[in-house]
N, C-alpha and C positions, 0 to 999 in steps of 0.2 A: 239455560244453565251456563255459567261462566267457566272459563278455562284458565288455569295457571300457565303463564308464559314467562319463560326465562330467556333473556337476551344477553349476549356477551360479544365483546369486540376487543381484540388486542393488536389491531393493525396499525395503530398510532403509538406514540410514546406513552399513552395512557391506557390502562386497563379499565374498561367500562363494563358495568354489570347493571342489569335492570330486571326487576321481577314484579309482575302484577297480574291482574285478571282481565280477560277480554271476553266480551259477550255477556249478556245478562245484566242485572241491576248493579252488580259489584264491579263494573268495568273501571279500570284505572291502575295507575302505578302504585305499588305497595312499598317497595324498598328498592334503593339504588345505591351504587357506590362507584366512585371514580378514583383511581389510584395513579399517581404520576410515577411511572416506572423507568424514567430515563436513566436511573442509576442502578437498576436491578432487573433481572430477567423475569418476565411474567410467567414463564413455564412452570417454575417451582412454586408459584404463589396462587395460581388460578384456582386449583381445586379447593384449597382451604377458604379462599375468598367466596367461592360459590356456596360452600357449606355454611359460612357465616351469614350470607344473605338469606338463605333458606331458613336458617334458625331465627333470624330477625323477623321474618314473616310468619314464623310458627308453622312451617310445613315441612314435609319430607320430600326427597327426590321423587318418590313414587306418586306424589300428587301432581307433579308437573304434567301438563297436557300438550305442551308445544315448546320447541326450542327455536330461537332465532340467533343467527350468528353473522357477524361482519366478515365478509370474504375479501376485503380489500377494495380498491388498491391501497397499499401502504407498505409497511415493512414486511419483507418476505418471510422471515422466521416467525415474527409475531402473528401474522395472518394464519400460518399453518398451526400454531399452538391453539388458537381459539377454535379453528375449524376441526381439528382432530378431537378436541374435547367435546364440541357440540355434536359431532357425528357419533362419538361413543355414547353420549347420553341419549340421543335420539334412537339409536339402535337398541340400547339396553332397556329402555323404559317399557315398550317402545312408544314413540310419539312422532308427529310430523316435525320436519326441520325446514325453516325458512331462511333462505340466503339473503343477506342484506348488503347493499352497497355501503362501504364505510363512509363514503362521501355523503350518502343520504343521512346517516347518523350524525355527521358533522352539521349538516344543514338543519337537522332537527333541533340542534342546540342553539339556534339563532335566538336573539333576545326579542325579536318581533316577527310577526308573520309578514308574508310578502315574498318577493323574489329574492333568492339567495344563491350566491356562488360559493360552493364548498371548495376549499383550496388546501392541498397538501404540498409541501416542498418535496419534490421527487429527486432532488440533487441533480447533478450533471447539467445544470442550467434549465431544468424543466420542472413542471408542476403536474400534479394530478388534479383535474378540475371537472366539475359538473354543475349545471344550473338546476335549480329546483324552485317550485312554488311551495312555500310553507303555509299551511292553513291548520284549522283545528284538527283535522283528521291525520295530519302528519305531512312529511315532505313528499311532493310529487315531482318526479324527474321531468325535465324539459328536453332531455336529450341523453345521449350516451356519454359515459365518463371517458376522459381521454388523458393522454400524457403528451405534453407539448410545451414549448417555450412560453413564458409569461406574456410575451409580445403578441402571440397569436390569440391568447385569451382576451387581452385588452382590445384587440381589433374586433373581436366578436361581441364586445360589451358596449359598443357605441349606442346600441338601441336600448340600453338599460342603465341610465344615469343614476337611478335611485336604488340600485341593487345593493344588498348587504353582502359583504365578503367575510366568510367565517372560516376559521381553522388556522393551523400553524403556518400555512402558506401566506396568510394575511400579514404575519409578522415578518416573514422572510423577504417579502416583496412589498413592504409598506411604502417605500419611496415610489415605486412604479405605480402603485395603486392609490396614490394621493388623489383626493377628490371623491373617493368612494367611502361609504360607511364601513369601517373595519371592525371586526370582532376577533381579536387574536386569542386563540386558545391553544394549549399544549397538545390537544387531541380530542377524541370523542369523549363526551361525558354521559353519565347514566341517563339524564333526562332526554338528551337528544337521541340516544340509542333507543329508549322506550318509544318515543314518538315514531321512529322509523319502523320498529318491530311491530307495534300495534297496527300500523297501516298495512304492513306486509301481511299480517295474519288475516286482516279483513279483506284485502284486495288481491293478494297473490296466491298462486298455487304452491304447495309445499315442494321442496326440492327432492330429487331422488338421492337418497343418502349415498349410494354407491357412485354417483356421477357428479355430485356437486364439488366444485374445485375453487381454489383461490383465484381471484381476479388480479393479475399482476400488471397488465397493460404494456409491459415491456420486459425484455430479457434481463436476467440478473448478471452481475459481473462474472460469475462463474460460467454462465452460459455463453457470454460474449468472449470468454477466454482472456479477460483483462485482470484477473486476480494475480497479485504478486505474492509469492510465498514469503513467509516471515523468516525462513531459514533455508539454507541449501538442502536439496534432497539427500537423504541418507539411505545407503544400501545396507541391508542387514547382512552380517557375515555368515548367516545360516542359509542364505539363498544361493 
């Protein structure tokens, strides 16, 4: 018997949603959506977008049998938005929750199977990077994701001249990546998200809802103490 699986990711400038069935004869993607949110916050739009996707597939939330969620690396706030939503759904339904690497979902969106480098621009002269092998069953990780300078990534790619580089980082570092096959995208898309989610459902153990957390790979500006206030501090006259 097949299970309805809903996947979501808001760790990149795109909100990606995917809904389909896993297991049984009806296995496959049923509905997906990708929204470019570079000019709008995903937090206020995520719930109605999920509702629209469920309506497109003709099902209710209670019919969902599993949730998969991108946990980063990526934007700190965006990652928390999707993770909080996914945890709430998994707890309320209840159903298992699968934690997905956002880089795996990027790799799942590659235009051809084979070895893929998923690349996000991490700013501060660094990238979020991970290598995968993409096949029919989805993206399989070849190592741990990391945050490092692009030069370090290039040093480690001398053994993979035919690798495909996918993601926003491919555009940000196009000059340094000259000679590699580049697929520049604004972020995760629904199709890539589904391939990563379906593989996780079949291969991985569900996460513990109380313990699953975002994958940041490095400290935020606030944690490093490098945030600059936009205005001088104000002391209330009532204190």
